[in-house]
N, C-alpha and C positions, 0 to 999 in steps of 0.2 A: 395777343394775350395767350391764345391757345398754344401757339408755337412756343412761347416762353415757358409755359407750363410743361410742355412736352420735353423741352431741353433740360429744364431743371430736374424733372423726374428721372430722366435717363442718366444725368450726371450723378444724382444721388444713388440711383440703382447701381451704377458702376462702382462708385466709392464703397458701398456696402458689400458688393460682390467681391471686390479685390481684397478687402480687409478680412471678410469671413473665410474666403478660400485660403489665404495665407495663414490666418490664425488657426483654422481647423487643420491645415496640413502639418504645421509645425507641432501641433499637439498629437496628431496621429503618428508621426514618425518617432515620437518619444512618449508612448503611453504611460510608462512607469514614472517619468518625470511629472506628467500631469497628475498621476495618482498621488505622488508625494505632495504635490501642491494642494490637492483636495484634502489630504490628511492634515496639512497645515491649517487649512480653513476649519476643519473639525476640531483640531487642537485649540484654535482661538476661541471656539465656542464651547470648550471644555467637554468635547465629545470624543476625545481620542480613545480608541479601543472599543467604542460603542458600535462602530460599523466594521464588519469583517473586510479583510484585504481584497477578497474576490469582488466584493460589491463596489469598493472604491475604484478598482481597476475597470470593472464594467462601466461605471459612471464616466471614467476617463475616456474610454473608447466611444461611448455614446455621445459625449459632449463634442469630441473631435469630429465624429461622423455627422452630427447634426449641424455643426457650424459650417463644415465644408460643403455639405449638401445644400444648405440654405444659400451659400455663395454661388454655387453652380446654377441653382434654380433661378436666382436673380440674374445671373449673367445671361442665361438663355431665355429669360422671361417666361418660364414654365409655370402654368397654373397661377397666373398673376395675382388674382384676388387672394387665394389661399396662402400663397407664398408671402405676400406683403403683410398679411395678418400675423403669420407665424414670426416673421422678421420683427414686427413691431413688439410683439409679446416678448420675444427673446431679448431684444435690446432694452426693453423696459426692465426686465429682471436683472440683466447684466449691469445696467446703470444704477439700480438700487443697491446691488452688491458693492459696486465700486464707490458709491456714496458712503456706505458703511466703512469701507476701507479707508477712505480719505478722512473721515471724522474720527474713527476709533484707532486707526493705524495698528491693527492686530498683527499684520505681517508686512514685510518690506516690499514685496513684489507680488502683484496679482497673478502672474503667470499666464496672462492672456496671449502672449506670443512665445511661450515656452522659454527656452534659453537663447533664442535667436535675437530678441530685442527685449531689453529690460527698461521698464517705465516705472517712475515713482507713482504712488497712489494718486496724487493730484493730477499727474499727467494722464493716468488711465481714466480718471473721472472726466477730465476735459475731452478726451478722445471719445468716450462713450456718449457724452452729451451731444457732440457733433453727429455721431452715428445715429443716435436716437432721433435727432431732428431730421436726418436724412430718411430714416425709417418712417417717420410720420408723413413726409412728403410722398414717399413711394406708396404708402397705404392710402393716402388721400386720392392720388391720381394713378392708381395701379394699372388701369387699362391704357395709360399713355406709354407704358413700357413697350419698346419695339422688340418684337420677337426675332430671334435668330434662326428659329427652326419651326416648322409647321406643327400643328396639334397632333397630327397622326404619328409623328416620330418623337414626340417629347418623352414618351415612356422609355425609349432607348437611352436617352441621355440620363434620365433619372436613375434607372436601374444600373447603368454602367458606372455612374458616379458613386453610388452606394457600394457597389461591389468593389470598386477600386479602393476607396478609402478604408473600408473594413479589412480588405486583404492587406493593405499597407500597414494598418495598426497591428493586426495579428502577426504579420511577419516580423515587425519590429519588437513585439513582445517575445516571440520565439527566438529571434536572433539578437541584433542590436540596432539602435537607431540608424537609419540610412544616412542621415547627416548629423554630425556631432558638433554642436555649437559650444561645448564646454571646454574649459582650459586643459582638459586631460585627453583631448582628441589624438588620434594617431598622427604622429609627426611632431607633436608638441614637445618643446623643451621645458620640462617641469622646473628646472632651476631658474630659467629666465622668467617663468611665470610667477616665481616667488620674489623676484627682485623689485625693489622700489627705485625708480629712476632718480638720478641726481636732479635736485631742484624741484622734486615733486611736492605738491601741497601737503603740509603737515597738519595734523589735527590740532584744533584750538581748545584750550581748557580754561576754565575760570575757577579760581579757588577763593572761597570766602571763609572768614574766621568768626567764630561765635565767641564773644567776649562778655564779661560781666563786671559791673561796677555799681556799688551801692544798691544792690538788689535789682538793677536794670540789666537786661540781656539784649544785646544788639549784634547784628552781623556787619562785618567790615570786609571790603575788598582789600587786596594786597596793597594797592596804592594808597588806601586810606587807613592803614594799620594804626591803631591808636597808641597812646603813650603807655608807660609802664604802670599807670594807676589802674588800668583795666586788667582783669584776670582772664587768662585763656581758658575756654571751656572745651571747644571742639573746632574742627576744620572739615570742610567738605569740598570736593572737587567735582565739577561736572564738565562734560564735553559740550562745548558750544558750537563747534563746527567740525564736520568730518574732513579728514585728509584723504590722500590717495590710498586706496586699498588695492594691493596687487591681485591679479586674477586668482592666484593660488595662495590662500592664507589659512592659518590654523591647521597646517598639515604637518603631522609628525608621525613617526613610526617608532614605537617603543616595544622592545622585546618583553613579553610577559614573564619569561623565566628569570631574566636578570634585572629588568627595569631600565635598561640602557636605551637611550635614544639613538637609533641607528639611521636616522633620516639622511644625514650627510654622507655616510658611507655608501648607502644604496644609490643616492642621487649622483655621487661622484665616481661610482664604479664604471670602469671602461669595459667591463665584461657584461654579459647578459644577466639579467635578473628576472625571474618569474615572480609575479605577485598574484597570489590567489586572493581575490577580494570578495569577502562575504560580510556585508554589513551586520547581519544578525544570523549566526549559525543555527539558531533555533528555528528559523524559517527557511533556511537554505535547502535547495534541492540536492538530496544525497544520492540520486540515481547515477550520477556521473563520477562517483568516488573512485571507480576503477581506472578511468582515464586520468583523473588527477594524480593518483598514486603512480601511474606509469610515467607521467610527465615529470613527477618529482624524482623518480629513479633516473630518468634520462638526465635531469639537471645535475644530480649528484655525480653521475659517471663522467660528466664533462666539466665539473667544477663550476657550475653556474649557481647563483643564489636562488633560493626558493623560499618564500615566506607567505604565510597566510595572514592577511590583514583583516581584523574584525573589531567590532565594538561590543562583542558578546562578553558576558561574565565568564569567570573560571568554570562555572557549572556548565555553561553552554559549550565551551571549548572541550571540556571533559566528555560531554555527551557526544559531540561530533567525532572525537577521537575514538570513542568506544564503538560507534556504528560504522566508521569508515576505515579504521586501522591507520589513521594518519600518523606519519612519523616526521612531518615537516614542522619547523618552528612556527609559533604563533606570535603575532604582534598586535598591539592595540593602536587603533586609529579612530578618529572621530567618525561616528556613524553617518552624519550628513555628508562628510567628505567622501566616504566610501560610496555612498549612493550617487554622488556626483561623478566619481571616477569611472564607474561602469554601470550600465543599466542591466545588471544580471546578478542574481544571488544564488550560487557564487558565479563569479566571472574571472577570467584570467587575463592578465596584462603582462606584456613583455617589454622590459626596459633595457636600454643600453646607453651608457654615458648620460643618464638623466633624460633621455628621449623615449617617447612612447613609440615602439616599433610595431606592435600588434596588440589587438584586443579580441577576446573570444567570449561569447556567451557559453554557459555551461551546456547548451544544446549543440554547440559547434566547436567543441574543443578539438585541437589538432589530432589527427589519427596517427597510428604507428607508422604508416607508410610515408607520412610527411616528414619524418625524421630521417629518411633515407633518400639517396639519389640512385635509383635502380640501375641507371646506365653505367655508373662507375663503382658503386659500393656493393653491389650484389646483395642488397638487403641489410648491409651493415649501417648502423646509425652513425651519422656524420655530425660534426660541430655545426652550430647554427649559422656561422658565417658562410658556410658552403650550401646552405639551404634557402629556399624561397621564403620560408616562414621566419627566417632570421633577418629579412630585409623589409623595408617599407613596401606595402602593397602597391601594385601598378594602377589600381582603380583610383581615379581622381574624381573630384566634385563635378567636373565637366562631363565625365563619363556617366555618372549617375543621373545628372540632369538630362543628358541625351536619352538615356533609357526611359525616363519618365515621359519626356516629350514623345518618344516613339510609341510607348504602350498606352498612354492616356490622352495626351493632347492631340497627337496626329489623327487617331481614329475619330475623335470628335470634330476636328477640322474637316476631314474628308466627308463625314456624315453631313455636316452643315453645308458644305459645297454641293454635295449631291442633292440634298433637300432643296436648297435655293435654286439649283439648276432645274430640278423637276418642277418647282413652283413657277419659275419663270417660263418654262416651256408650256406648262399648263395654262398660264395666263395668256400666252400667245395663241394657243389652240382655242381657248374660249373666245378670245378677241376675233379670231378668224371666223368662228361659227356665228358670232353675233353679227359681224359685218356681212356674212353670207345671207343670214336671215333678213337683215335689213335690206339687202339688195333684192332678195326674192320678193319681199313685201313691196318694194318700189316697183318691180316688174309687174306684180299682180295688179297694183293700182293703175299702171299705165294700160295694161290689157283691158281692165274694167272700163277705162275711159274710152 
């Protein structure tokens, strides 16, 4: 029975650890995305605007760091009693939140796995119920969790974990997410993302007609439409079943000056197009306006398109133009779409033939020297086709994963191996001393006899 309890406890512990580590990490690499989701929750509670942006961003980082750290503490069985209690409280709160989501359905996606995995509210509730049950088991038999590292070295794992996850979150705020799970990632073909495959499931609708006869009002379905003795009053159509929704939808680019929709012309252009993306210019960082204007001048000199996409009003656009001296055209696009396109306000995206070639945060806009090839141009600006920034980056997902394994996982593995080796050698030394004392005691008894 004790062995079964130990096995069950450690299975539950590993399940919780893996889920918390993954969930915390995907939140940490996209803190702004988590912030937007927190603001969606506040909007559902009619508290939009009541909490400042800096506080929701802080909450985003804190949530990611807490979840990731809990996962690592469970994985290494560090401070088993305290960790199991914190895990139980955390899962109880999360389950209560997802119960509310499942019942009230205020938002479509809880955001527990960021943009990496999307779950319905019912699926999220079921997932959290299972994790809550696992947390109860771990809390009940916390001391049955097997340690991977000795008590004396646990502080190293704890501090290194918190340092790593906080540094990751802060870097992704300053730059862009390390991994982009959205349909606007580098290398994505935006036109394909808008397509609906042939034979895809279509949405289903039901129309009912409100009719009146002799003072009686009734609703009729289309197949039960009554005879001409009934008088038509009204009709209503509701969607009964969702159909296929392409990854990129509700995406349009409308020039503010003319009101023309130029989405197709930008997506179909075989040349390069710079898109300066600023969901709301009122909150955009204007310290980089000099770099933006320089890139706009470069685009003009090489006949590339350059547009600023925003959801701001005419007043916001006018204010931005006054403080930055912007001369590029402005276009209107849905604010949520812009937040999804790039996690920076403003951010810069480079397109060619409908494909995303590059993305830059306003903190990492391309420098003047990146528009030249010093070996051949002697400082002269060259077309993008001849420059590294005009091509897809060489860094791959595998390269990024390798770096994470090198900088975070490998040191912990080496620490664990060293710790276990030391513990094993210490156990051997203690055993030798014990056997030596036992032998000396036996010899003493023999001499006494």
